[in-house]
DRENMAR-239002 format. One record per residue (C-alpha): x, y, z; residue in three letters. Coordinates in steps of 0.25 Angstrom, whole numbers, plus 5000, padded with zeros to 4 digits. Layout:
BEGIN
XYZALA ...
//
This chain:
BEGIN
500050015001MET 500750134998PRO 500950235008THR 500250365009PRO 500650495004ILE 500950575012ALA 500450705016GLN 501450835015ASN 501050925023LYS 501451055016TYR 500851025003LYS 499650995011GLU 499351115018ILE 499751205006VAL 498951164998GLU 497751145007ASN 497651255016ASN 496751345007VAL 496851425017ASP 498651445021LEU 498651465003ARG 497451585004GLN 498351665013LYS 499751655008MET 499151684993ALA 498551795005LEU 500051825007ALA 500451834996PHE 499451954988SER 499552015004GLN 501352034999ALA 500552094985LEU 499652184992ASN 500852215003SER 501752254992LEU 501252334980SER 500252424992ASN 501552485000THR 501652615007PRO 502752675001VAL 502452604987GLY 502452504978GLN 503252384978LEU 504052374964ASP 503852204957ASP 505352114962PHE 505551984962GLU 506451914975VAL 506651764974PHE 506351704992ILE 507151554992ASP 506951554978GLY 505551584976ILE 505151694965LYS 504451804973PHE 504051914962ARG 503052034969PHE 502452124956ARG 501752234961LEU 500152224963ASN 500152114956ASP 500851984962PHE 501851904969ILE 502451804963SER 503151674968ILE 503851604954ASN 503251694947ASP 501951624948ASN 500751694957PHE 500351644971TYR 499451554967ASN 500151464955ASP 500851444964CYS 501251294970SER 500551264986PRO 501951234988THR 502751374981LEU 501451464988LYS 502151435000LYS 503451445000GLN 503151564993ALA 502251605006TYR 503251585016ASP 504251685009ARG 503251765008LEU 503751865018GLU 505151865015LYS 504351925001PHE 503952005009MET 505352075016GLN 506052075004ILE 504652174998ALA 504852255009ILE 506252265006ILE 506152284992ARG 505052394995LEU 506052475006ASN 507152484996ASN 506152514983GLN 505652634992TYR 507052664997ASN 506252635014LEU 
//
């Protein structure tokens, strides 16, 4: 008799947890809005690589991950990008400060 297939808990959590997926998508939407509507001015478009993942910011348009929209990414890539979103925002704030000499 064949052995049961082992369930990957991480994969199950990421793919099946609707609430988690919605919160991760909302985080990217909020990041885009906050970088597009800053009190000092608008941030120029930029690209950055964080741990091998390419983030691209386009003003009032999107934050892409490895040249894909967030919704088009695999669940694993979405989670990896979400885990690096804080670092992306830190880099974006530094760029904004440099851009406006703050």
